[in-house]
N, C-alpha and C positions, 0 to 999 in steps of 0.2 A: 335912321337906324336907331333902334332902342339900345340903350346901354345896360348891360347886365352888371349888377353889383351883388356882392356876397358879403354879409357881415362877418366880423371876426367870430361871433358866436356860431353862425352857420358853418363856418370853416372848421371850427373845433368840434362841433357835433359830427360833421362828416369824418373827421379824423378818428373820433371815438368809435363810430360805427365801423370804420375800416379796421381798427384793432381787433374788434370782436369777430368781424367777418374773416379776417386773415387767420386768427387763432382757430376758429371753427373749421375753416377750409383746410388748414394744415392738419387738423385731427382727422378730417374726412379722408385725406390722402395718406394717413398713417405716419405723417411726419411730426412726431411728438416733440422732437428737438426744436423745430420751427415754432410749434404751438407754444412751447415753454419760453421761447425768446420774447414773447409778449407779456410775460408774467414777472412781477417784481420778486426779488429774492425773499422778501418778508411777507409774501402773499398768504392769505388764508382762504381756504375753500371749505364751505359748510355743505355737507351732503344732506340729502333728504332725511337721513337718520338723525341728523344733528351732530354727527361726528365730524370733527375738523380734520383737514389735511393741510400740510404745509406745501410749498412748491415742490420740495424734494420728495415728499410722500405721494403727491399727485403724479409726478413724473414716474416714480417707481411703479405706481398702480397702472398707469398707461402702458408701461413697458413690461408688465408682468405677463407671464404666459396664461394667466387666468382671464385676461381681458383681450378681446379681439374686436376692434372697431370696424364695423362694416361700412357705415356712412354717417355723416353728421352735416346738417344743413341749418342755416338760420332761416326761420320762416318769416319772422317779422320783428321789427323794433317797435316797442310800445311807448317807450319814453326815453328821452336823452336830455339830461339836464347838465349844464356846464356851470361851474362856479364863476362868479363875476371876475375872478382873477385868472381864469382859464388854466388853472393848475390841477383841477380834478374834474371828473365827470361821473355821473350816475347814469346807468343804463338798465332798462328792463327789456328783455327780449325773449322770444320763444324759438326753440330748436326742435328738430326732428332727428333723433339719433337711433341708429340700429347698431347693436353691439351684442357680443356674447360674453357672459360673465360666468366662469366656472361651468361651462357647458350649457347654460341656459340662455336662449335667445331673448333679447329685449328689443322692443320696437316702441320707443318712448318719445312723446311730445312733452317737453319740459319748459318751464318758465325760469329764467335766471334774473337775478338782481346782482349787478356788479358795480364796483367803484374802480375807476381808473385814475391814476395819478400821473401828472407830467413830471418826468425826471430829466436829467441831463442826457439820458439815453433815449428820450422820447416817451411816448405814452406806454404805461405798463399797468396790467391788471393788478390791483392791490387786494381786492376782496370779492368773493363770489359766493352766492347762495343759490342752490338749485332746488326747485320744487320736486315733489314726487312726480314721476312720469305717468302720463296717461296714454292710452292707445290712440293711434292716429284716427281711428274711427269714432272716438269720443268727441263730444263738442269741445271746440277750442275755447280757452278762456276769453272773456270779453273785457276789453279795456276801454270801452266807450262810456 
């Protein structure tokens, strides 16, 4: 019988993907408190406009009556890099989100670049930058 082995790097990469998947799935279910639990207190979110959000302002935006999340799914992970010390990870991934903002429906496929850091409380999102959304019918970005 063949023996399966998993390197520490592969294990950490899977943990990093799990953080993002859990955060996005929580948002899909409208559970913004659970989504925020994956975010460090000093996190920085850069929106497509270039305007930054802190964790507190991100959570306030999600809980605002102006924002209604319909669905949110991870489509693909394009890159996962883990530091040699296994205390931070960089990920690039694509999501498909449907939401309503101030009465306008949005159906966006967006690319995200994030940095996760390992803390005493586990992996936490430290930095996120989101691309401008494209329609799901537009060609997806190629990472080959």
